[in-house]
C-alpha positions in Angstrom: -38.6 19.8 -120.4 -36.9 22.0 -117.9 -38.7 22.9 -114.7 -38.9 26.0 -112.6 -36.2 26.5 -109.9 -37.8 27.4 -106.5 -35.5 30.1 -105.3 -35.6 29.9 -101.5 -33.6 33.1 -101.1 -36.1 35.1 -103.1 -39.1 33.8 -101.3 -37.4 34.2 -97.9 -36.8 37.9 -98.7 -40.5 38.4 -99.3 -41.2 36.8 -95.9 -38.6 39.0 -94.3 -40.1 42.1 -95.9 -43.5 41.3 -94.3 -41.9 40.5 -91.0 -40.0 43.8 -91.0 -43.2 45.7 -91.6 -44.9 43.8 -88.7 -41.9 44.6 -86.4 -42.3 48.3 -87.2 -46.0 48.2 -86.4 -45.3 46.5 -83.1 -42.6 49.0 -82.2 -45.0 51.8 -82.9 -47.0 50.4 -80.0 -43.9 50.3 -77.8 -43.6 46.5 -78.2 -40.1 45.3 -79.1 -40.2 41.7 -80.5 -37.5 39.6 -78.9 -36.1 36.1 -79.5 -34.0 34.4 -76.9 -31.6 31.6 -78.1 -30.1 29.0 -75.9 -26.9 27.2 -77.1 -25.5 24.4 -75.0 -21.9 23.6 -75.6 -19.6 24.6 -78.4 -20.8 22.5 -81.4 -19.4 24.6 -84.3 -22.4 23.8 -86.6 -24.9 24.7 -83.9 -23.0 27.9 -83.1 -23.0 28.9 -86.8 -26.8 28.2 -87.0 -27.4 30.5 -84.0 -25.3 33.3 -85.5 -27.3 33.0 -88.7 -30.5 33.4 -86.8 -29.3 36.4 -84.9 -28.2 38.1 -88.1 -31.5 37.5 -89.7 -33.3 38.9 -86.6 -31.1 42.0 -86.8 -32.0 42.5 -90.4 -35.7 42.8 -89.6 -35.4 44.6 -86.3 -36.1 41.7 -83.9 -34.1 41.9 -80.6 -32.1 38.8 -79.6 -30.9 37.6 -76.3 -28.1 35.0 -76.5 -27.7 32.4 -73.8 -24.6 30.2 -74.0 -24.4 27.4 -71.5 -21.6 25.0 -70.6 -21.7 21.6 -72.4 -21.8 19.8 -69.0 -24.9 21.6 -67.7 -27.4 19.4 -66.0 -31.1 19.0 -67.1 -32.2 20.8 -63.9 -30.0 23.8 -64.7 -31.2 24.0 -68.3 -34.8 23.7 -67.1 -34.2 26.7 -64.8 -32.8 28.8 -67.7 -35.9 28.0 -69.7 -38.2 28.8 -66.8 -36.6 32.2 -66.3 -37.1 32.9 -70.0 -40.7 31.8 -69.8 -41.3 34.3 -67.0 -39.4 37.1 -68.8 -42.1 39.3 -70.3 -39.5 41.1 -72.6 -38.9 37.7 -74.3 -41.5 36.6 -76.9 -39.8 33.6 -78.5 -37.5 30.9 -77.1 -35.3 28.8 -79.3 -33.1 26.0 -77.8 -30.6 25.0 -80.5 -30.6 21.3 -81.2 -29.0 18.8 -80.9 -28.2 18.8 -77.2 -25.4 17.0 -75.4 -26.0 13.4 -74.4 -26.8 14.1 -70.8 -29.8 16.3 -71.8 -33.2 15.1 -73.0 -34.6 16.8 -76.0 -38.3 16.0 -75.2 -37.9 17.1 -71.6 -36.2 20.3 -72.7 -38.6 21.4 -75.4 -41.6 20.5 -73.2 -40.4 23.1 -70.7 -40.8 25.9 -73.2 -44.0 27.9 -72.9 -46.2 27.0 -75.9 -46.8 30.8 -76.4 -43.0 31.2 -76.9 -42.4 28.0 -78.8 -41.0 29.4 -82.0 -39.8 25.9 -83.1 -43.3 24.4 -82.8 -41.9 21.4 -80.8 -43.9 21.5 -77.5 -46.4 18.7 -77.1 -49.1 21.3 -76.8 -48.4 22.9 -80.2 -47.8 19.6 -81.9 -51.3 18.6 -80.6 -52.8 21.8 -81.9 -51.3 21.1 -85.3 -53.0 17.7 -85.4 -56.3 19.5 -84.6 -55.7 22.2 -87.3 -55.5 24.9 -84.6 -51.7 25.6 -84.4 -50.4 29.1 -84.5 -46.8 28.1 -84.0 -45.5 25.3 -86.3 -42.0 23.9 -87.0 -40.1 26.4 -89.3 -39.0 24.1 -92.1 -42.5 22.7 -92.8 -43.8 26.2 -92.8 -41.2 27.2 -95.2 -42.1 24.5 -97.6 -45.8 25.6 -97.5 -44.6 29.1 -98.2 -42.9 27.9 -101.3 -46.1 26.2 -102.5 -48.1 29.4 -101.8 -45.5 31.7 -103.5 -45.8 29.6 -106.7 -49.6 29.2 -106.5 -49.3 25.4 -106.4 -52.7 23.9 -105.6 -52.2 21.0 -103.2 -55.8 19.7 -103.2 -56.0 16.1 -104.4 -52.3 15.9 -105.1 -50.5 12.7 -104.2 -47.6 13.6 -102.0 -44.7 11.4 -100.8 -42.7 12.5 -97.8 -39.5 10.7 -97.2 -39.0 11.6 -93.5 -40.9 11.0 -90.3 -39.1 13.3 -87.9 -40.7 15.7 -85.5 -39.0 18.7 -87.2 -40.0 17.9 -90.8 -42.0 14.8 -91.7 -44.7 14.8 -89.1 -45.6 18.5 -89.1 -45.6 18.7 -92.9 -47.9 15.7 -93.1 -50.5 17.6 -91.1 -50.0 20.8 -93.0 -50.6 19.0 -96.3 -53.7 17.2 -95.0 -55.1 20.6 -94.1 -54.7 21.5 -97.8 -56.6 18.3 -98.8 -53.5 16.5 -100.3 -53.3 12.7 -100.2 -50.1 12.1 -98.1 -47.9 9.0 -97.8 -45.0 9.2 -95.2 -42.1 7.0 -96.1 -39.0 6.0 -94.0 -36.2 3.5 -93.8 -38.6 0.5 -93.4 -40.9 1.5 -96.3 -41.2 -1.1 -99.0 -41.3 -0.3 -102.7 -40.2 3.3 -102.1 -39.1 3.9 -105.7 -42.5 2.8 -107.0 -44.3 5.1 -104.5 -42.1 8.0 -105.7 -43.0 7.4 -109.3 -46.7 7.7 -108.5 -46.3 11.0 -106.6 -47.2 14.4 -107.9 -45.0 15.9 -105.2 -42.0 14.4 -103.4 -40.6 16.0 -100.2 -37.4 14.3 -99.3 -35.3 14.9 -96.1 -33.0 12.0 -95.5 -29.7 13.9 -95.4 -27.3 10.9 -96.0 -26.2 10.2 -99.6 -24.8 6.9 -98.4 -28.3 5.7 -97.6 -30.5 7.4 -100.1 -30.4 9.6 -103.3 -33.5 10.6 -105.2 -32.7 10.1 -108.9 -34.6 11.3 -112.0 -35.8 7.7 -112.8 -37.6 7.8 -109.4 -39.9 10.7 -110.3 -42.6 11.0 -113.0 -42.6 13.7 -115.6 -43.7 17.0 -114.3 -43.5 16.1 -110.6 -42.6 18.7 -107.9 -39.5 17.9 -105.9 -38.8 19.6 -102.6 -35.3 18.7 -101.2 -35.2 19.5 -97.5 -32.0 17.6 -96.8 -28.6 19.1 -96.4 -25.3 17.3 -95.7 -21.6 17.7 -96.7 -20.3 15.5 -99.4 -16.6 16.0 -100.5 -16.6 19.5 -99.0 -19.8 20.4 -100.9 -23.3 21.0 -99.4 -25.7 18.6 -101.0 -29.3 17.5 -100.6 -31.0 14.2 -101.4 -31.1 15.1 -105.1 -28.8 16.4 -107.9 -30.7 19.5 -108.8 -29.3 19.9 -112.3 -30.6 16.4 -113.2 -34.0 16.6 -111.4 -34.9 20.0 -112.9 -34.8 18.4 -116.4 -37.8 16.2 -115.5 -39.6 18.1 -112.6 -42.0 21.0 -113.1 -40.7 22.6 -109.9 -37.6 21.7 -107.8 -35.5 23.2 -105.0 -31.7 23.5 -105.1 -29.4 22.8 -102.2 -28.1 25.1 -100.9 -30.5 28.0 -101.6 -33.7 26.2 -101.4 -35.6 25.3 -98.2 -32.7 26.5 -95.9 -33.3 30.3 -96.2 -37.1 29.7 -95.7 -36.4 27.9 -92.4 -34.7 31.0 -91.0 -37.3 33.3 -92.5 -40.2 31.3 -90.9 -38.4 31.6 -87.5 -38.7 35.3 -87.8 -42.3 35.0 -88.7 -43.0 32.7 -85.8 -41.3 35.2 -83.4 -43.7 37.9 -84.6 -46.6 35.5 -84.2 -45.4 34.6 -80.7 -45.1 38.3 -79.8 -48.7 38.9 -80.9 -49.9 35.9 -78.9 -48.2 37.1 -75.8 -49.6 40.6 -76.2 -53.2 39.3 -76.8 -53.0 37.3 -73.6 -51.4 40.2 -71.6 -48.2 38.3 -71.0 
């Protein structure tokens, strides 16, 4: 059998169309949705990611404010920048591009962001709300994966799902989102035993390792008709690759995502959606 390719670009465009309409409705009320980005240092990959996000915002009419800070900035100085953005009523969403230089603490930094402007869904407050099924702002990549399931009308209830990742950005948030849909979820990681056996029992595999020297999900590790979501992205011999070889996996899976062109475009699209959600939250609370 040959499965169905989950086209992240196509689904992302549907999300962007909805966001653009929401932006127009907000602007009709004299509200201009605005995303502030904070980039510390001159990491080329991080700078490229920020440019991509700014371009996507421009496409749907979201205003951006770009804050570029020196790589040797102190934690106190970074905290002050975030505090000022928290107080700025013209800013609805705040994104601090990760990773940060070694002298800065990621948890301390993300914790300083107002939960109402936390478009990455990383503040302890929003993470706690997610665990309680009450979160309005959730990490963008997991939201994008859920958007893929919805777009293809994939019913998650009762499905056995294996997640190969336990990070705060991917594995942990998507675990909670899947539980909300009544899936049975197993989170796997570098210390998991019998990983291949667990994968073969799964209806859905979500993999996000991102290092082919450590892990590759091969066709013999999935059962016939499984769904494979490849969240990973890394460079291998000058090519962008995920944890799977799509051309091989799609011969056995019922649905699968390519890399690039799969989850990546949805991550950016969900950032736009979160910015609109944050704008709405700030408006509702009069901030």
